[in-house]
Backbone as a printed PyTorch tensor [residue, N CA C, xyz], in Angstrom:
tensor([[[-19.9770,  15.0270,  25.4550],
         [-19.5230,  15.0220,  24.0790],
         [-20.3190,  16.0590,  23.2980]],

        [[-19.6530,  16.6830,  22.3500],
         [-20.2820,  17.6170,  21.4270],
         [-20.1480,  17.0180,  20.0300]],

        [[-21.2490,  16.5590,  19.4810],
         [-21.2120,  15.8880,  18.1810],
         [-21.9020,  16.7190,  17.1050]],

        [[-21.2870,  16.7830,  15.9230],
         [-21.9220,  17.4450,  14.7760],
         [-22.9720,  16.5450,  14.1520]],

        [[-22.7430,  15.2280,  14.2360],
         [-23.6580,  14.2290,  13.6860],
         [-23.8900,  13.1530,  14.7380]],

        [[-25.0080,  12.4190,  14.6650],
         [-25.2330,  11.3300,  15.6090],
         [-24.1220,  10.2810,  15.5170]],

        [[-23.8940,   9.5930,  16.6170],
         [-22.8860,   8.5370,  16.6480],
         [-23.0010,   7.7380,  17.9320]],

        [[-22.1050,   6.8090,  18.1170],
         [-22.0500,   6.0180,  19.3420],
         [-20.8140,   6.4320,  20.1160]],

        [[-21.0040,   6.8350,  21.3730],
         [-19.8860,   7.1870,  22.2400],
         [-19.3540,   5.9180,  22.8800]],

        [[-18.0390,   5.7940,  22.9530],
         [-17.3960,   4.6200,  23.5420],
         [-16.3920,   5.1000,  24.5790]],

        [[-16.4620,   4.5200,  25.7870],
         [-15.4780,   4.7860,  26.8340],
         [-14.9500,   3.4420,  27.2990]],

        [[-13.6240,   3.2700,  27.2520],
         [-13.0000,   2.0250,  27.7030],
         [-12.2520,   2.2980,  28.9990]],

        [[-12.6170,   1.5200,  30.0300],
         [-12.0160,   1.6570,  31.3480],
         [-11.7570,   0.2710,  31.9070]],

        [[-10.5280,  -0.0020,  32.3020],
         [-10.1750,  -1.2580,  32.9710],
         [-10.5880,  -2.4810,  32.1490]],

        [[-10.4010,  -2.4170,  30.8470],
         [-10.7260,  -3.5460,  29.9850],
         [-12.2010,  -3.7030,  29.6620]],

        [[-13.0310,  -2.8060,  30.1680],
         [-14.4700,  -2.8650,  29.8920],
         [-14.8460,  -1.7240,  28.9580]],

        [[-15.7410,  -2.0310,  28.0370],
         [-16.1780,  -1.0530,  27.0470],
         [-17.6160,  -0.6380,  27.3440]],

        [[-17.8320,   0.6610,  27.4170],
         [-19.1680,   1.2110,  27.6760],
         [-19.5840,   2.0110,  26.4520]],

        [[-20.8370,   1.8210,  26.0040],
         [-21.3300,   2.4670,  24.7840],
         [-22.6450,   3.1840,  25.0510]],

        [[-22.8350,   4.2770,  24.3330],
         [-24.1070,   5.0000,  24.3970],
         [-24.3360,   5.6990,  23.0620]],

        [[-25.5030,   5.4860,  22.4810],
         [-25.8610,   6.2000,  21.2510],
         [-26.1460,   7.6530,  21.6100]],

        [[-25.7340,   8.5580,  20.7260],
         [-25.8980,   9.9840,  20.9990],
         [-26.3510,  10.7040,  19.7360]],

        [[-27.2760,  11.6340,  19.9160],
         [-27.7220,  12.4860,  18.8200],
         [-26.7040,  13.6040,  18.6090]],

        [[-26.8610,  14.3490,  17.5310],
         [-26.0230,  15.5260,  17.3140],
         [-26.2850,  16.5200,  18.4380]],

        [[-25.2620,  17.2610,  18.8180],
         [-25.3820,  18.2170,  19.9120],
         [-24.5800,  17.7670,  21.1180]],

        [[-24.9840,  18.2330,  22.2860],
         [-24.2670,  17.9440,  23.5250],
         [-24.8820,  16.7360,  24.2260]],

        [[-24.0310,  15.8140,  24.6860],
         [-24.4810,  14.5960,  25.3540],
         [-23.6220,  14.3340,  26.5770]],

        [[-24.2540,  13.9220,  27.6660],
         [-23.5380,  13.5230,  28.8770],
         [-23.5270,  12.0020,  28.9520]],

        [[-22.4130,  11.4370,  29.3700],
         [-22.2540,   9.9830,  29.4040],
         [-21.4110,   9.6400,  30.6250]],

        [[-21.9730,   8.8920,  31.5660],
         [-21.2480,   8.4950,  32.7730],
         [-21.0450,   6.9870,  32.7760]],

        [[-19.8750,   6.5560,  33.2490],
         [-19.5700,   5.1290,  33.3470],
         [-19.0450,   4.8380,  34.7490]],

        [[-19.2200,   3.5990,  35.2400],
         [-18.6870,   3.2570,  36.5570],
         [-17.1600,   3.1970,  36.5280]],

        [[-16.5420,   3.6200,  37.6140],
         [-15.0840,   3.5810,  37.7230],
         [-14.6670,   2.4210,  38.6200]],

        [[-13.6010,   1.7150,  38.2570],
         [-13.1430,   0.6020,  39.0950],
         [-12.5220,   1.1190,  40.3910]],

        [[-12.6590,   0.3400,  41.4510],
         [-12.0750,   0.7120,  42.7400],
         [-10.6250,   0.2540,  42.8020]],

        [[ -9.8180,   1.0200,  43.5140],
         [ -8.4190,   0.6680,  43.7960],
         [ -7.5810,   0.4560,  42.5460]],

        [[ -7.8400,   1.2190,  41.4910],
         [ -7.0470,   1.1170,  40.2630],
         [ -6.7370,   2.5050,  39.7280]],

        [[ -5.5660,   2.6260,  39.1230],
         [ -5.1470,   3.8550,  38.4620],
         [ -5.1970,   3.5860,  36.9620]],

        [[ -5.7720,   4.5070,  36.1880],
         [ -5.9170,   4.2500,  34.7540],
         [ -6.1050,   5.5450,  33.9720]],

        [[ -5.9270,   5.4420,  32.6690],
         [ -6.2350,   6.5160,  31.7240],
         [ -7.3470,   5.9830,  30.8280]],

        [[ -8.5170,   6.6150,  30.8140],
         [ -9.6130,   6.1210,  29.9800],
         [ -9.3580,   6.3690,  28.4950]],

        [[-10.0210,   5.5800,  27.6680],
         [ -9.9760,   5.7320,  26.2120],
         [-11.3550,   6.1970,  25.7630]],

        [[-11.4040,   7.2120,  24.9220],
         [-12.6590,   7.7730,  24.4330],
         [-12.7220,   7.6340,  22.9140]],

        [[-13.9060,   7.3210,  22.3840],
         [-14.0490,   7.1960,  20.9300],
         [-15.4730,   7.5240,  20.5000]],

        [[-15.6120,   7.8350,  19.2130],
         [-16.9120,   8.0090,  18.5660],
         [-16.9530,   7.0350,  17.4010]],

        [[-18.0430,   6.3000,  17.3050],
         [-18.2300,   5.3670,  16.1950],
         [-19.4200,   5.8130,  15.3530]],

        [[-19.2630,   5.6290,  14.0540],
         [-20.3650,   5.8730,  13.1190],
         [-20.3530,   4.7590,  12.0820]],

        [[-21.5180,   4.2490,  11.7710],
         [-21.6560,   3.1560,  10.7910],
         [-20.7730,   1.9620,  11.1340]],

        [[-20.6510,   1.6700,  12.4280],
         [-19.9350,   0.4810,  12.8670],
         [-18.4270,   0.5780,  12.9320]],

        [[-17.8550,   1.7450,  12.6100],
         [-16.3990,   1.8630,  12.7120],
         [-16.0180,   3.1450,  13.4550]],

        [[-14.8690,   3.0830,  14.1130],
         [-14.4010,   4.2210,  14.9000],
         [-13.9690,   5.3520,  13.9730]],

        [[-14.5600,   6.5320,  14.1700],
         [-14.2020,   7.6810,  13.3490],
         [-13.2440,   8.6150,  14.0730]],

        [[-13.2200,   8.5250,  15.3920],
         [-12.3890,   9.4060,  16.1970],
         [-12.1460,   8.7340,  17.5290]],

        [[-10.9190,   8.7650,  18.0320],
         [-10.6590,   8.1480,  19.3220],
         [ -9.2770,   8.4710,  19.8400]],

        [[ -9.1030,   8.2940,  21.1440],
         [ -7.8010,   8.5280,  21.7550],
         [ -7.8660,   8.3860,  23.2580]],

        [[ -6.6910,   8.2540,  23.8680],
         [ -6.6090,   8.1710,  25.3230],
         [ -6.8490,   9.5400,  25.9350]],

        [[ -7.4030,   9.5470,  27.1390],
         [ -7.6100,  10.7890,  27.8580],
         [ -6.2830,  11.4370,  28.2180]],

        [[ -6.3120,  12.7040,  28.5560],
         [ -5.0930,  13.4390,  28.9100],
         [ -4.7040,  13.2520,  30.3600]],

        [[ -5.6140,  12.7910,  31.1970],
         [ -5.3590,  12.7340,  32.6330],
         [ -5.5100,  11.3180,  33.1710]],

        [[ -4.6210,  10.9640,  34.0880],
         [ -4.7190,   9.6940,  34.7990],
         [ -5.7370,   9.8440,  35.9140]],

        [[ -6.5930,   8.8510,  36.0700],
         [ -7.5270,   8.8120,  37.1920],
         [ -6.8720,   7.9360,  38.2510]],

        [[ -6.6550,   8.5030,  39.4200],
         [ -5.9110,   7.8180,  40.4790],
         [ -6.8340,   7.0670,  41.4190]],

        [[ -6.3010,   5.9850,  42.0040],
         [ -7.0700,   5.1900,  42.9510],
         [ -7.1380,   5.8610,  44.3180]],

        [[ -6.0920,   6.6010,  44.6930],
         [ -6.0670,   7.3120,  45.9740],
         [ -5.5340,   8.7190,  45.7210]],

        [[ -6.0700,   9.6770,  46.4520],
         [ -5.6880,  11.0680,  46.2520],
         [ -5.3040,  11.6830,  47.5880]],

        [[ -4.1200,  12.3020,  47.6490],
         [ -3.7040,  12.9990,  48.8690],
         [ -4.3530,  14.3740,  48.9660]],

        [[ -4.3460,  15.0980,  47.8460],
         [ -4.9360,  16.4310,  47.7950],
         [ -5.8640,  16.4940,  46.5910]],

        [[ -7.1690,  16.5310,  46.8130],
         [ -8.0870,  16.5430,  45.6780],
         [ -7.9830,  17.8410,  44.8780]],

        [[ -8.0670,  17.7120,  43.5730],
         [ -8.0890,  18.8520,  42.6650],
         [ -9.5430,  19.0570,  42.2610]],

        [[-10.1480,  20.1060,  42.7590],
         [-11.5720,  20.3340,  42.5250],
         [-11.8540,  21.1450,  41.2630]],

        [[-10.8130,  21.4420,  40.4880],
         [-11.0300,  22.1510,  39.2320],
         [-11.5840,  21.1960,  38.1890]],

        [[-12.4320,  21.7090,  37.3350],
         [-12.9820,  20.9060,  36.2420],
         [-11.9490,  20.8320,  35.1270]],

        [[-11.7120,  19.6370,  34.6120],
         [-10.7850,  19.4520,  33.4940],
         [-11.5480,  18.8420,  32.3320]],

        [[-11.1970,  19.2460,  31.1440],
         [-11.8080,  18.6500,  29.9610],
         [-10.7220,  18.3850,  28.9340]],

        [[-11.0640,  17.6310,  27.9380],
         [-10.1220,  17.3320,  26.8700],
         [-10.8310,  17.3790,  25.5400]],

        [[-10.0500,  17.4350,  24.4890],
         [-10.6110,  17.5070,  23.1480],
         [ -9.8830,  16.5220,  22.2530]],

        [[-10.6400,  15.7510,  21.5110],
         [-10.0880,  14.9020,  20.4660],
         [-10.7310,  15.3830,  19.1760]],

        [[ -9.9270,  15.9190,  18.2840],
         [-10.4630,  16.4450,  17.0270],
         [ -9.8280,  15.7360,  15.8530]],

        [[-10.5420,  15.7490,  14.7690],
         [-10.0670,  15.0830,  13.5540],
         [ -9.5670,  16.0960,  12.5690]]])
């Protein structure tokens, strides 16, 4: 995440919510992925206890892959 101001990063996967406080600047945040499930993660930033920015990811994470795509993909949620 690239934040202009400090906030709390939120990632929702398989009904579970993962949170990490982050300072302004660049932050890395990893969460465990469920096995044998296909899903689209939800990403959000919270400040002062309320969500200021959020949305579903652009890519589905698959449970099984026939041909792996080794290219790096990123997404942007802007306000």
